[in-house]
PQR file with spaces between the fields and no chain letter, atoms N, CA, C, O and H, PARSE charges and radii, in Angstrom:
ATOM       1  N    MET     1       1.229   -1.564    0.230 -0.4000 1.5000
ATOM       2  CA   MET     1       0.133   -0.225   -0.020 -0.0000 2.0000
ATOM       3  C    MET     1       1.232    0.954    0.104  0.5500 1.7000
ATOM       4  O    MET     1       1.787    0.979   -0.995 -0.5500 1.4000
ATOM       5  N    LEU     2       1.456    1.345    0.434 -0.4000 1.5000
ATOM       6  CA   LEU     2       3.236    2.695    0.684 -0.0000 2.0000
ATOM       7  C    LEU     2       3.499    2.372   -0.646  0.5500 1.7000
ATOM       8  O    LEU     2       3.529    1.378   -1.371 -0.5500 1.4000
ATOM       9  H    LEU     2       1.006    1.324    1.327  0.4000 1.0000
ATOM      10  N    PRO     3       3.772    4.193   -0.730 -0.5600 1.5000
ATOM      11  CA   PRO     3       5.049    3.681   -1.939  0.2800 2.0000
ATOM      12  C    PRO     3       6.424    3.576   -1.465  0.5500 1.7000
ATOM      13  O    PRO     3       6.650    3.822   -0.280 -0.5500 1.4000
ATOM      14  N    ALA     4       7.282    3.271   -2.179 -0.4000 1.5000
ATOM      15  CA   ALA     4       8.928    2.806   -1.705 -0.0000 2.0000
ATOM      16  C    ALA     4       9.558    4.249   -1.338  0.5500 1.7000
ATOM      17  O    ALA     4       9.310    5.389   -1.730 -0.5500 1.4000
ATOM      18  H    ALA     4       7.098    3.071   -3.141  0.4000 1.0000
ATOM      19  N    ALA     5      10.270    3.829   -0.625 -0.4000 1.5000
ATOM      20  CA   ALA     5      11.092    5.435   -0.214 -0.0000 2.0000
ATOM      21  C    ALA     5      11.751    5.491   -0.591  0.5500 1.7000
ATOM      22  O    ALA     5      12.263    4.474   -1.059 -0.5500 1.4000
ATOM      23  H    ALA     5      10.472    2.903   -0.307  0.4000 1.0000
ATOM      24  N    PRO     6      12.351    6.754   -0.737 -0.5600 1.5000
ATOM      25  CA   PRO     6      13.256    7.340   -2.058  0.2800 2.0000
ATOM      26  C    PRO     6      14.526    7.288   -1.551  0.5500 1.7000
ATOM      27  O    PRO     6      15.479    7.354   -2.328 -0.5500 1.4000
ATOM      28  N    GLU     7      14.787    7.119    0.301 -0.4000 1.5000
ATOM      29  CA   GLU     7      15.710    7.692    0.530 -0.0000 2.0000
ATOM      30  C    GLU     7      15.452    6.634    1.890  0.5500 1.7000
ATOM      31  O    GLU     7      14.355    6.337    2.363 -0.5500 1.4000
ATOM      32  H    GLU     7      14.013    7.066    0.932  0.4000 1.0000
ATOM      33  N    LYS     8      16.770    6.181    2.346 -0.4000 1.5000
ATOM      34  CA   LYS     8      16.809    5.586    3.759 -0.0000 2.0000
ATOM      35  C    LYS     8      15.773    6.324    5.276  0.5500 1.7000
ATOM      36  O    LYS     8      15.879    7.472    5.709 -0.5500 1.4000
ATOM      37  H    LYS     8      17.661    6.422    1.961  0.4000 1.0000
ATOM      38  N    GLY     9      15.218    5.674    5.584 -0.4000 1.5000
ATOM      39  CA   GLY     9      14.456    6.283    7.080 -0.0000 2.0000
ATOM      40  C    GLY     9      13.525    7.146    6.749  0.5500 1.7000
ATOM      41  O    GLY     9      12.921    7.831    7.574 -0.5500 1.4000
ATOM      42  H    GLY     9      15.132    4.742    5.232  0.4000 1.0000
ATOM      43  N    ARG    10      13.195    7.202    4.547 -0.4000 1.5000
ATOM      44  CA   ARG    10      11.954    7.764    4.743 -0.0000 2.0000
ATOM      45  C    ARG    10      10.797    6.962    4.127  0.5500 1.7000
ATOM      46  O    ARG    10      10.963    6.139    3.226 -0.5500 1.4000
ATOM      47  H    ARG    10      13.685    6.645    3.876  0.4000 1.0000
ATOM      48  N    THR    11       9.686    7.245    4.645 -0.4000 1.5000
ATOM      49  CA   THR    11       8.142    6.573    4.791 -0.0000 2.0000
ATOM      50  C    THR    11       7.396    7.227    3.681  0.5500 1.7000
ATOM      51  O    THR    11       7.361    8.457    3.687 -0.5500 1.4000
ATOM      52  H    THR    11       9.550    7.914    5.377  0.4000 1.0000
ATOM      53  N    MET    12       6.876    6.663    2.860 -0.4000 1.5000
ATOM      54  CA   MET    12       5.736    7.123    2.156 -0.0000 2.0000
ATOM      55  C    MET    12       5.929    8.121    0.793  0.5500 1.7000
ATOM      56  O    MET    12       4.988    8.799    0.381 -0.5500 1.4000
ATOM      57  H    MET    12       6.905    5.663    2.856  0.4000 1.0000
ATOM      58  N    ALA    13       7.579    8.127   -0.008 -0.4000 1.5000
ATOM      59  CA   ALA    13       7.764    8.858   -0.437 -0.0000 2.0000
ATOM      60  C    ALA    13       8.336   10.311    0.257  0.5500 1.7000
ATOM      61  O    ALA    13       8.302   11.368   -0.374 -0.5500 1.4000
ATOM      62  H    ALA    13       8.343    7.575    0.327  0.4000 1.0000
ATOM      63  N    GLY    14       8.743   10.232    1.321 -0.4000 1.5000
ATOM      64  CA   GLY    14       8.752   11.530    1.682 -0.0000 2.0000
ATOM      65  C    GLY    14       7.239   12.769    1.811  0.5500 1.7000
ATOM      66  O    GLY    14       7.110   13.993    1.802 -0.5500 1.4000
ATOM      67  H    GLY    14       8.770    9.374    1.834  0.4000 1.0000
ATOM      68  N    LEU    15       6.537   11.847    1.899 -0.4000 1.5000
ATOM      69  CA   LEU    15       5.373   13.376    2.532 -0.0000 2.0000
ATOM      70  C    LEU    15       5.497   14.358    3.251  0.5500 1.7000
ATOM      71  O    LEU    15       6.614   14.786    3.542 -0.5500 1.4000
ATOM      72  H    LEU    15       6.642   10.853    1.906  0.4000 1.0000
ATOM      73  N    PRO    16       4.505   14.852    3.635 -0.5600 1.5000
ATOM      74  CA   PRO    16       4.938   15.754    4.650  0.2800 2.0000
ATOM      75  C    PRO    16       4.173   14.881    5.532  0.5500 1.7000
ATOM      76  O    PRO    16       3.384   13.998    5.192 -0.5500 1.4000
ATOM      77  N    VAL    17       4.824   15.584    7.828 -0.4000 1.5000
ATOM      78  CA   VAL    17       4.230   14.231    8.083 -0.0000 2.0000
ATOM      79  C    VAL    17       2.854   14.484    8.738  0.5500 1.7000
ATOM      80  O    VAL    17       2.326   13.728    9.554 -0.5500 1.4000
ATOM      81  H    VAL    17       5.464   16.301    8.104  0.4000 1.0000
ATOM      82  N    SER    18       2.256   15.837    8.201 -0.4000 1.5000
ATOM      83  CA   SER    18       1.272   16.465    8.299 -0.0000 2.0000
ATOM      84  C    SER    18      -0.397   15.077    7.357  0.5500 1.7000
ATOM      85  O    SER    18      -1.318   14.291    7.582 -0.5500 1.4000
ATOM      86  H    SER    18       2.684   16.451    7.538  0.4000 1.0000
ATOM      87  N    LEU    19       0.158   15.566    6.652 -0.4000 1.5000
ATOM      88  CA   LEU    19      -0.679   14.474    5.326 -0.0000 2.0000
ATOM      89  C    LEU    19      -0.670   13.027    5.630  0.5500 1.7000
ATOM      90  O    LEU    19      -1.571   12.194    5.530 -0.5500 1.4000
ATOM      91  H    LEU    19       0.905   16.205    6.469  0.4000 1.0000
ATOM      92  N    LYS    20       0.467   12.927    5.997 -0.4000 1.5000
ATOM      93  CA   LYS    20       0.647   10.611    6.557 -0.0000 2.0000
ATOM      94  C    LYS    20      -0.162   11.304    7.925  0.5500 1.7000
ATOM      95  O    LYS    20      -0.169   10.225    8.518 -0.5500 1.4000
ATOM      96  H    LYS    20       1.199   13.603    6.079  0.4000 1.0000
ATOM      97  N    ILE    21      -0.555   11.835    8.484 -0.4000 1.5000
ATOM      98  CA   ILE    21      -1.241   11.779    9.639 -0.0000 2.0000
ATOM      99  C    ILE    21      -1.846   11.712    9.328  0.5500 1.7000
ATOM     100  O    ILE    21      -2.281   10.646    8.892 -0.5500 1.4000
ATOM     101  H    ILE    21      -0.550   12.712    8.002  0.4000 1.0000
ATOM     102  N    ALA    22      -2.562   13.079    9.264 -0.4000 1.5000
ATOM     103  CA   ALA    22      -4.267   12.813    8.115 -0.0000 2.0000
ATOM     104  C    ALA    22      -4.516   11.831    7.206  0.5500 1.7000
ATOM     105  O    ALA    22      -5.648   11.361    7.321 -0.5500 1.4000
ATOM     106  H    ALA    22      -2.209   13.945    9.619  0.4000 1.0000
ATOM     107  N    MET    23      -3.491   11.110    5.879 -0.4000 1.5000
ATOM     108  CA   MET    23      -4.350    9.735    5.901 -0.0000 2.0000
ATOM     109  C    MET    23      -4.782    8.141    6.559  0.5500 1.7000
ATOM     110  O    MET    23      -5.367    7.123    6.191 -0.5500 1.4000
ATOM     111  H    MET    23      -2.572   11.493    5.786  0.4000 1.0000
ATOM     112  N    CYS    24      -4.080    8.675    7.759 -0.4000 1.5000
ATOM     113  CA   CYS    24      -4.152    7.833    9.115 -0.0000 2.0000
ATOM     114  C    CYS    24      -5.146    7.133    9.467  0.5500 1.7000
ATOM     115  O    CYS    24      -5.682    6.045    9.673 -0.5500 1.4000
ATOM     116  H    CYS    24      -3.604    9.503    8.057  0.4000 1.0000
ATOM     117  N    PHE    25      -5.158    8.904    9.431 -0.4000 1.5000
ATOM     118  CA   PHE    25      -6.905    9.481   10.352 -0.0000 2.0000
ATOM     119  C    PHE    25      -7.244    8.734    9.482  0.5500 1.7000
ATOM     120  O    PHE    25      -7.071    7.539    9.721 -0.5500 1.4000
ATOM     121  H    PHE    25      -4.722    9.788    9.263  0.4000 1.0000
ATOM     122  N    MET    26      -7.814    9.089    8.233 -0.4000 1.5000
ATOM     123  CA   MET    26      -9.139    9.031    7.759 -0.0000 2.0000
ATOM     124  C    MET    26      -9.733    7.689    7.121  0.5500 1.7000
ATOM     125  O    MET    26     -10.925    7.398    7.025 -0.5500 1.4000
ATOM     126  H    MET    26      -7.955   10.059    8.039  0.4000 1.0000
ATOM     127  N    ALA    27      -8.462    6.830    6.648 -0.4000 1.5000
ATOM     128  CA   ALA    27      -8.637    5.598    7.116 -0.0000 2.0000
ATOM     129  C    ALA    27      -9.348    5.190    8.650  0.5500 1.7000
ATOM     130  O    ALA    27     -10.481    4.716    8.728 -0.5500 1.4000
ATOM     131  H    ALA    27      -7.494    7.067    6.727  0.4000 1.0000
ATOM     132  N    ALA    28      -8.676    5.401    9.564 -0.4000 1.5000
ATOM     133  CA   ALA    28      -8.862    4.644   10.315 -0.0000 2.0000
ATOM     134  C    ALA    28     -10.854    5.056   10.685  0.5500 1.7000
ATOM     135  O    ALA    28     -11.806    4.323   10.953 -0.5500 1.4000
ATOM     136  H    ALA    28      -7.755    5.786    9.500  0.4000 1.0000
ATOM     137  N    LEU    29     -10.723    6.450   10.522 -0.4000 1.5000
ATOM     138  CA   LEU    29     -12.822    6.711   10.241 -0.0000 2.0000
ATOM     139  C    LEU    29     -13.035    5.721    9.575  0.5500 1.7000
ATOM     140  O    LEU    29     -13.727    4.719    9.756 -0.5500 1.4000
ATOM     141  H    LEU    29      -9.950    7.045   10.305  0.4000 1.0000
ATOM     142  N    TRP    30     -12.280    6.122    8.643 -0.4000 1.5000
ATOM     143  CA   TRP    30     -14.264    4.976    7.199 -0.0000 2.0000
ATOM     144  C    TRP    30     -13.966    3.250    8.059  0.5500 1.7000
ATOM     145  O    TRP    30     -15.018    2.657    8.299 -0.5500 1.4000
ATOM     146  H    TRP    30     -11.718    6.936    8.496  0.4000 1.0000
ATOM     147  N    ILE    31     -12.925    2.658    8.399 -0.4000 1.5000
ATOM     148  CA   ILE    31     -12.898    1.459    8.910 -0.0000 2.0000
ATOM     149  C    ILE    31     -13.714    1.463   10.456  0.5500 1.7000
ATOM     150  O    ILE    31     -14.700    0.803   10.783 -0.5500 1.4000
ATOM     151  H    ILE    31     -12.071    3.139    8.205  0.4000 1.0000
ATOM     152  N    VAL    32     -13.155    2.161   11.026 -0.4000 1.5000
ATOM     153  CA   VAL    32     -13.992    2.537   12.503 -0.0000 2.0000
ATOM     154  C    VAL    32     -15.629    2.538   11.509  0.5500 1.7000
ATOM     155  O    VAL    32     -16.368    1.576   11.719 -0.5500 1.4000
ATOM     156  H    VAL    32     -12.354    2.697   10.761  0.4000 1.0000
ATOM     157  N    GLY    33     -15.897    3.147   10.928 -0.4000 1.5000
ATOM     158  CA   GLY    33     -17.560    4.044   10.391 -0.0000 2.0000
ATOM     159  C    GLY    33     -18.069    2.959    9.461  0.5500 1.7000
ATOM     160  O    GLY    33     -19.281    3.000    9.249 -0.5500 1.4000
ATOM     161  H    GLY    33     -15.297    3.929   10.758  0.4000 1.0000
ATOM     162  N    ALA    34     -17.115    1.628    8.638 -0.4000 1.5000
ATOM     163  CA   ALA    34     -17.377    0.882    8.182 -0.0000 2.0000
ATOM     164  C    ALA    34     -18.217   -0.895    8.578  0.5500 1.7000
ATOM     165  O    ALA    34     -19.005   -1.675    8.043 -0.5500 1.4000
ATOM     166  H    ALA    34     -16.131    1.595    8.810  0.4000 1.0000
ATOM     167  N    ALA    35     -17.409   -0.782    9.826 -0.4000 1.5000
ATOM     168  CA   ALA    35     -17.351   -1.476   10.948 -0.0000 2.0000
ATOM     169  C    ALA    35     -18.545   -1.401   11.495  0.5500 1.7000
ATOM     170  O    ALA    35     -19.349   -2.283   11.195 -0.5500 1.4000
ATOM     171  H    ALA    35     -16.768   -0.149   10.261  0.4000 1.0000
ATOM     172  N    ALA    36     -18.940   -0.365   12.401 -0.4000 1.5000
ATOM     173  CA   ALA    36     -20.259    0.633   13.007 -0.0000 2.0000
ATOM     174  C    ALA    36     -21.565   -0.360   11.965  0.5500 1.7000
ATOM     175  O    ALA    36     -22.423   -1.203   12.226 -0.5500 1.4000
ATOM     176  H    ALA    36     -18.287    0.352   12.644  0.4000 1.0000
ATOM     177  N    TYR    37     -21.182    0.188   11.003 -0.4000 1.5000
ATOM     178  CA   TYR    37     -22.549    0.738    9.986 -0.0000 2.0000
ATOM     179  C    TYR    37     -22.805   -1.212    9.677  0.5500 1.7000
ATOM     180  O    TYR    37     -23.989   -1.407    9.404 -0.5500 1.4000
ATOM     181  H    TYR    37     -20.485    0.873   10.791  0.4000 1.0000
ATOM     182  N    CYS    38     -21.970   -2.540    9.677 -0.4000 1.5000
ATOM     183  CA   CYS    38     -21.876   -3.583    8.934 -0.0000 2.0000
ATOM     184  C    CYS    38     -22.565   -4.374   10.654  0.5500 1.7000
ATOM     185  O    CYS    38     -23.308   -5.303   10.972 -0.5500 1.4000
ATOM     186  H    CYS    38     -21.008   -2.381    9.898  0.4000 1.0000
ATOM     187  N    PHE    39     -21.838   -3.422   11.274 -0.4000 1.5000
ATOM     188  CA   PHE    39     -22.410   -4.552   12.999 -0.0000 2.0000
ATOM     189  C    PHE    39     -23.772   -3.555   13.703  0.5500 1.7000
ATOM     190  O    PHE    39     -24.363   -3.787   14.758 -0.5500 1.4000
ATOM     191  H    PHE    39     -21.234   -2.668   11.016  0.4000 1.0000
ATOM     192  N    ASP    40     -24.007   -2.443   12.765 -0.4000 1.5000
ATOM     193  CA   ASP    40     -25.265   -1.992   13.029 -0.0000 2.0000
ATOM     194  C    ASP    40     -24.464   -0.981   14.716  0.5500 1.7000
ATOM     195  O    ASP    40     -25.405   -1.221   15.472 -0.5500 1.4000
ATOM     196  H    ASP    40     -23.527   -2.254   11.908  0.4000 1.0000
ATOM     197  N    TYR    41     -24.012   -0.602   15.115 -0.4000 1.5000
ATOM     198  CA   TYR    41     -23.150    0.174   16.346 -0.0000 2.0000
ATOM     199  C    TYR    41     -24.060    1.650   15.843  0.5500 1.7000
ATOM     200  O    TYR    41     -24.588    1.946   14.771 -0.5500 1.4000
ATOM     201  H    TYR    41     -23.247   -0.406   14.501  0.4000 1.0000
ATOM     202  N    PRO    42     -23.969    2.242   16.920 -0.5600 1.5000
ATOM     203  CA   PRO    42     -24.462    3.603   17.502  0.2800 2.0000
ATOM     204  C    PRO    42     -23.662    4.199   16.660  0.5500 1.7000
ATOM     205  O    PRO    42     -22.553    3.732   16.404 -0.5500 1.4000
ATOM     206  N    ALA    43     -24.288    5.722   15.916 -0.4000 1.5000
ATOM     207  CA   ALA    43     -23.627    5.893   15.875 -0.0000 2.0000
ATOM     208  C    ALA    43     -22.537    6.926   16.297  0.5500 1.7000
ATOM     209  O    ALA    43     -21.584    7.331   15.631 -0.5500 1.4000
ATOM     210  H    ALA    43     -25.190    6.102   16.124  0.4000 1.0000
ATOM     211  N    GLU    44     -23.067    7.395   18.111 -0.4000 1.5000
ATOM     212  CA   GLU    44     -22.051    7.568   18.947 -0.0000 2.0000
ATOM     213  C    GLU    44     -19.929    6.816   18.740  0.5500 1.7000
ATOM     214  O    GLU    44     -18.752    7.163   18.649 -0.5500 1.4000
ATOM     215  H    GLU    44     -23.841    7.066   18.653  0.4000 1.0000
ATOM     216  N    LEU    45     -20.514    6.087   18.769 -0.4000 1.5000
ATOM     217  CA   LEU    45     -19.780    5.463   18.267 -0.0000 2.0000
ATOM     218  C    LEU    45     -18.095    6.343   17.196  0.5500 1.7000
ATOM     219  O    LEU    45     -16.960    6.624   17.582 -0.5500 1.4000
ATOM     220  H    LEU    45     -21.470    5.804   18.844  0.4000 1.0000
ATOM     221  N    ILE    46     -18.550    6.438   16.298 -0.4000 1.5000
ATOM     222  CA   ILE    46     -17.820    6.976   15.445 -0.0000 2.0000
ATOM     223  C    ILE    46     -17.350    8.273   15.867  0.5500 1.7000
ATOM     224  O    ILE    46     -16.300    8.850   15.587 -0.5500 1.4000
ATOM     225  H    ILE    46     -19.472    6.210   15.984  0.4000 1.0000
ATOM     226  N    GLY    47     -18.535    8.706   16.755 -0.4000 1.5000
ATOM     227  CA   GLY    47     -18.750   10.341   17.180 -0.0000 2.0000
ATOM     228  C    GLY    47     -16.584   10.325   18.327  0.5500 1.7000
ATOM     229  O    GLY    47     -15.578   11.030   18.407 -0.5500 1.4000
ATOM     230  H    GLY    47     -19.389    8.237   16.983  0.4000 1.0000
ATOM     231  N    PHE    48     -17.171    8.917   18.914 -0.4000 1.5000
ATOM     232  CA   PHE    48     -15.996    9.050   19.670 -0.0000 2.0000
ATOM     233  C    PHE    48     -14.404    8.776   19.562  0.5500 1.7000
ATOM     234  O    PHE    48     -13.453    9.115   20.266 -0.5500 1.4000
ATOM     235  H    PHE    48     -17.988    8.345   18.849  0.4000 1.0000
ATOM     236  N    THR    49     -14.537    7.949   18.271 -0.4000 1.5000
ATOM     237  CA   THR    49     -13.668    7.521   17.635 -0.0000 2.0000
ATOM     238  C    THR    49     -13.001    8.901   16.572  0.5500 1.7000
ATOM     239  O    THR    49     -11.803    8.882   16.291 -0.5500 1.4000
ATOM     240  H    THR    49     -15.310    7.673   17.699  0.4000 1.0000
ATOM     241  N    VAL    50     -13.634    9.695   16.208 -0.4000 1.5000
ATOM     242  CA   VAL    50     -13.913   10.900   14.969 -0.0000 2.0000
ATOM     243  C    VAL    50     -12.742   11.715   17.069  0.5500 1.7000
ATOM     244  O    VAL    50     -11.633   11.184   17.132 -0.5500 1.4000
ATOM     245  H    VAL    50     -14.607    9.711   16.436  0.4000 1.0000
ATOM     246  N    LEU    51     -12.945   12.424   17.963 -0.4000 1.5000
ATOM     247  CA   LEU    51     -13.043   13.035   18.525 -0.0000 2.0000
ATOM     248  C    LEU    51     -11.372   12.660   19.826  0.5500 1.7000
ATOM     249  O    LEU    51     -10.640   13.440   20.435 -0.5500 1.4000
ATOM     250  H    LEU    51     -13.846   12.855   17.912  0.4000 1.0000
ATOM     251  N    LEU    52     -11.410   10.793   19.718 -0.4000 1.5000
ATOM     252  CA   LEU    52     -10.093    9.806   20.118 -0.0000 2.0000
ATOM     253  C    LEU    52      -9.036   10.390   19.202  0.5500 1.7000
ATOM     254  O    LEU    52      -8.110   11.070   19.644 -0.5500 1.4000
ATOM     255  H    LEU    52     -12.005   10.159   19.223  0.4000 1.0000
ATOM     256  N    GLY    53      -9.191   10.117   17.939 -0.4000 1.5000
ATOM     257  CA   GLY    53      -8.516    9.686   16.681 -0.0000 2.0000
ATOM     258  C    GLY    53      -7.999   11.236   17.061  0.5500 1.7000
ATOM     259  O    GLY    53      -7.162   11.363   17.955 -0.5500 1.4000
ATOM     260  H    GLY    53      -9.943    9.565   17.579  0.4000 1.0000
ATOM     261  N    LEU    54      -8.507   12.381   16.375 -0.4000 1.5000
ATOM     262  CA   LEU    54      -8.086   13.739   16.965 -0.0000 2.0000
ATOM     263  C    LEU    54      -6.788   14.494   17.468  0.5500 1.7000
ATOM     264  O    LEU    54      -5.740   15.049   17.136 -0.5500 1.4000
ATOM     265  H    LEU    54      -9.187   12.279   15.648  0.4000 1.0000
ATOM     266  N    GLY    55      -8.019   13.930   19.014 -0.4000 1.5000
ATOM     267  CA   GLY    55      -6.570   13.620   20.438 -0.0000 2.0000
ATOM     268  C    GLY    55      -5.171   12.639   19.904  0.5500 1.7000
ATOM     269  O    GLY    55      -4.134   12.952   20.488 -0.5500 1.4000
ATOM     270  H    GLY    55      -8.870   13.479   19.284  0.4000 1.0000
ATOM     271  N    VAL    56      -5.102   12.065   19.384 -0.4000 1.5000
ATOM     272  CA   VAL    56      -3.749   10.810   19.092 -0.0000 2.0000
ATOM     273  C    VAL    56      -3.444   11.269   17.752  0.5500 1.7000
ATOM     274  O    VAL    56      -2.472   10.614   17.374 -0.5500 1.4000
ATOM     275  H    VAL    56      -5.944   11.810   18.910  0.4000 1.0000
ATOM     276  N    ALA    57      -3.987   12.470   16.430 -0.4000 1.5000
ATOM     277  CA   ALA    57      -3.821   12.903   15.497 -0.0000 2.0000
ATOM     278  C    ALA    57      -3.213   14.044   16.367  0.5500 1.7000
ATOM     279  O    ALA    57      -1.982   14.048   16.406 -0.5500 1.4000
ATOM     280  H    ALA    57      -4.776   13.002   16.738  0.4000 1.0000
ATOM     281  N    PHE    58      -3.886   15.049   17.097 -0.4000 1.5000
ATOM     282  CA   PHE    58      -2.432   15.918   17.351 -0.0000 2.0000
ATOM     283  C    PHE    58      -1.164   15.666   18.313  0.5500 1.7000
ATOM     284  O    PHE    58      -0.211   16.424   18.130 -0.5500 1.4000
ATOM     285  H    PHE    58      -4.885   15.046   17.065  0.4000 1.0000
ATOM     286  N    ALA    59      -1.071   14.905   19.094 -0.4000 1.5000
ATOM     287  CA   ALA    59      -0.058   14.332   19.321 -0.0000 2.0000
ATOM     288  C    ALA    59       0.468   13.996   19.104  0.5500 1.7000
ATOM     289  O    ALA    59       1.490   14.169   19.768 -0.5500 1.4000
ATOM     290  H    ALA    59      -1.845   14.290   19.243  0.4000 1.0000
ATOM     291  N    GLU    60       0.557   13.087   17.946 -0.4000 1.5000
ATOM     292  CA   GLU    60       1.394   13.508   17.363 -0.0000 2.0000
ATOM     293  C    GLU    60       2.406   13.724   16.682  0.5500 1.7000
ATOM     294  O    GLU    60       3.623   13.611   16.831 -0.5500 1.4000
ATOM     295  H    GLU    60      -0.273   12.947   17.407  0.4000 1.0000
ATOM     296  N    TRP    61       1.334   14.236   15.481 -0.4000 1.5000
ATOM     297  CA   TRP    61       2.047   15.817   15.383 -0.0000 2.0000
ATOM     298  C    TRP    61       3.113   16.953   16.584  0.5500 1.7000
ATOM     299  O    TRP    61       4.272   17.278   16.327 -0.5500 1.4000
ATOM     300  H    TRP    61       0.345   14.328   15.361  0.4000 1.0000
ATOM     301  N    ARG    62       2.533   17.275   17.543 -0.4000 1.5000
ATOM     302  CA   ARG    62       2.635   18.360   18.709 -0.0000 2.0000
ATOM     303  C    ARG    62       4.264   17.063   19.126  0.5500 1.7000
ATOM     304  O    ARG    62       5.154   17.698   19.691 -0.5500 1.4000
ATOM     305  H    ARG    62       1.591   17.011   17.752  0.4000 1.0000
ATOM     306  N    ALA    63       4.489   16.135   18.995 -0.4000 1.5000
ATOM     307  CA   ALA    63       5.638   14.992   18.942 -0.0000 2.0000
ATOM     308  C    ALA    63       6.860   15.099   17.939  0.5500 1.7000
ATOM     309  O    ALA    63       8.076   14.977   18.086 -0.5500 1.4000
ATOM     310  H    ALA    63       3.766   15.619   18.535  0.4000 1.0000
ATOM     311  N    HIS    64       6.000   15.392   16.807 -0.4000 1.5000
ATOM     312  CA   HIS    64       6.982   15.201   15.363 -0.0000 2.0000
ATOM     313  C    HIS    64       7.453   16.684   15.192  0.5500 1.7000
ATOM     314  O    HIS    64       8.638   16.840   14.900 -0.5500 1.4000
ATOM     315  H    HIS    64       5.012   15.492   16.688  0.4000 1.0000
ATOM     316  N    ASN    65       6.752   17.666   15.324 -0.4000 1.5000
ATOM     317  CA   ASN    65       7.423   18.606   15.033 -0.0000 2.0000
ATOM     318  C    ASN    65       8.333   19.470   16.300  0.5500 1.7000
ATOM     319  O    ASN    65       9.096   20.417   16.108 -0.5500 1.4000
ATOM     320  H    ASN    65       5.789   17.539   15.562  0.4000 1.0000
ATOM     321  N    ASP    66       7.951   18.748   17.772 -0.4000 1.5000
ATOM     322  CA   ASP    66       8.346   19.200   18.992 -0.0000 2.0000
ATOM     323  C    ASP    66      10.086   17.978   18.419  0.5500 1.7000
ATOM     324  O    ASP    66      11.031   18.718   18.146 -0.5500 1.4000
ATOM     325  H    ASP    66       7.332   17.979   17.927  0.4000 1.0000
ATOM     326  N    THR    67      10.329   16.921   18.315 -0.4000 1.5000
ATOM     327  CA   THR    67      11.439   16.482   17.448 -0.0000 2.0000
ATOM     328  C    THR    67      11.996   17.482   16.784  0.5500 1.7000
ATOM     329  O    THR    67      12.723   18.300   17.348 -0.5500 1.4000
ATOM     330  H    THR    67       9.562   16.319   18.536  0.4000 1.0000
ATOM     331  N    ALA    68      11.599   17.539   15.003 -0.4000 1.5000
ATOM     332  CA   ALA    68      11.952   18.110   14.094 -0.0000 2.0000
ATOM     333  C    ALA    68      12.027   20.100   15.024  0.5500 1.7000
ATOM     334  O    ALA    68      12.221   21.244   14.614 -0.5500 1.4000
ATOM     335  H    ALA    68      11.008   16.874   14.545  0.4000 1.0000
ATOM     336  N    ARG    69      11.967   19.965   15.300 -0.4000 1.5000
ATOM     337  CA   ARG    69      12.730   21.309   16.219 -0.0000 2.0000
ATOM     338  C    ARG    69      14.272   21.286   17.174  0.5500 1.7000
ATOM     339  O    ARG    69      15.126   22.067   17.593 -0.5500 1.4000
ATOM     340  H    ARG    69      11.809   19.035   15.633  0.4000 1.0000
ATOM     341  N    ARG    70      13.934   19.810   17.169 -0.4000 1.5000
ATOM     342  CA   ARG    70      15.045   19.959   18.417 -0.0000 2.0000
ATOM     343  C    ARG    70      16.074   19.189   17.505  0.5500 1.7000
ATOM     344  O    ARG    70      17.144   19.051   18.098 -0.5500 1.4000
ATOM     345  H    ARG    70      13.241   19.175   16.829  0.4000 1.0000
ATOM     346  N    ARG    71      16.068   18.612   16.154 -0.4000 1.5000
ATOM     347  CA   ARG    71      16.719   18.483   15.571 -0.0000 2.0000
ATOM     348  C    ARG    71      17.341   19.663   14.388  0.5500 1.7000
ATOM     349  O    ARG    71      18.385   19.703   13.738 -0.5500 1.4000
ATOM     350  H    ARG    71      15.199   18.724   15.673  0.4000 1.0000
ATOM     351  N    LYS    72      16.701   20.146   14.438 -0.4000 1.5000
ATOM     352  CA   LYS    72      17.241   21.457   13.586 -0.0000 2.0000
ATOM     353  C    LYS    72      17.790   22.903   14.691  0.5500 1.7000
ATOM     354  O    LYS    72      18.506   23.859   14.393 -0.5500 1.4000
ATOM     355  H    LYS    72      15.852   20.113   14.966  0.4000 1.0000
ATOM     356  N    ALA    73      17.252   22.630   15.747 -0.4000 1.5000
ATOM     357  CA   ALA    73      18.270   23.608   16.987 -0.0000 2.0000
ATOM     358  C    ALA    73      19.831   22.787   17.017  0.5500 1.7000
ATOM     359  O    ALA    73      20.884   23.424   16.974 -0.5500 1.4000
ATOM     360  H    ALA    73      16.671   21.853   15.989  0.4000 1.0000
ATOM     361  N    ALA    74      19.782   21.380   17.094 -0.4000 1.5000
ATOM     362  CA   ALA    74      20.959   20.614   17.433 -0.0000 2.0000
ATOM     363  C    ALA    74      21.652   20.902   16.494  0.5500 1.7000
ATOM     364  O    ALA    74      22.798   21.246   16.785 -0.5500 1.4000
ATOM     365  H    ALA    74      18.927   20.862   17.129  0.4000 1.0000
ATOM     366  N    GLY    75      21.206   20.883   14.773 -0.4000 1.5000
ATOM     367  CA   GLY    75      22.081   21.406   13.647 -0.0000 2.0000
ATOM     368  C    GLY    75      22.558   22.846   13.623  0.5500 1.7000
ATOM     369  O    GLY    75      23.721   23.068   13.962 -0.5500 1.4000
ATOM     370  H    GLY    75      20.275   20.604   14.536  0.4000 1.0000
ATOM     371  N    GLU    76      22.044   23.494   13.381 -0.4000 1.5000
ATOM     372  CA   GLU    76      22.650   24.937   13.891 -0.0000 2.0000
ATOM     373  C    GLU    76      23.177   25.121   14.887  0.5500 1.7000
ATOM     374  O    GLU    76      23.722   26.224   14.916 -0.5500 1.4000
ATOM     375  H    GLU    76      21.100   23.313   13.106  0.4000 1.0000
ATOM     376  N    SER    77      23.346   24.235   16.239 -0.4000 1.5000
ATOM     377  CA   SER    77      24.284   24.892   16.963 -0.0000 2.0000
ATOM     378  C    SER    77      25.721   24.050   16.737  0.5500 1.7000
ATOM     379  O    SER    77      26.652   24.375   17.475 -0.5500 1.4000
ATOM     380  H    SER    77      22.903   23.339   16.216  0.4000 1.0000
ATOM     381  N    HIS    78      25.909   23.157   15.914 -0.4000 1.5000
ATOM     382  CA   HIS    78      26.924   22.910   15.866 -0.0000 2.0000
ATOM     383  C    HIS    78      27.560   23.832   14.367  0.5500 1.7000
ATOM     384  O    HIS    78      28.754   24.132   14.367 -0.5500 1.4000
ATOM     385  H    HIS    78      25.153   22.893   15.315  0.4000 1.0000
ATOM     386  N    ASP    79      27.009   24.077   13.611 -0.4000 1.5000
ATOM     387  CA   ASP    79      27.555   25.310   12.625 -0.0000 2.0000
ATOM     388  C    ASP    79      28.691   25.601   13.109  0.5500 1.7000
ATOM     389  O    ASP    79      29.369   26.493   12.598 -0.5500 1.4000
ATOM     390  H    ASP    79      26.039   23.833   13.611  0.4000 1.0000
């Protein structure tokens, strides 16, 4: 499903992190929505999943930005 990485250590062909997070979030929502529809679960399950997914996606985005900021700062201090 994922394209080949152009460089070692890079995933999903160098897509921006925010786009990768959004793609995973949307895929998870579709899977939960399809399962809820198939098993006749209430709509509240999807709402709970949206809120939980938004929280996790935001935490992942913040963690990546903090890490990238630290790496950039460390790289600039060595110059």
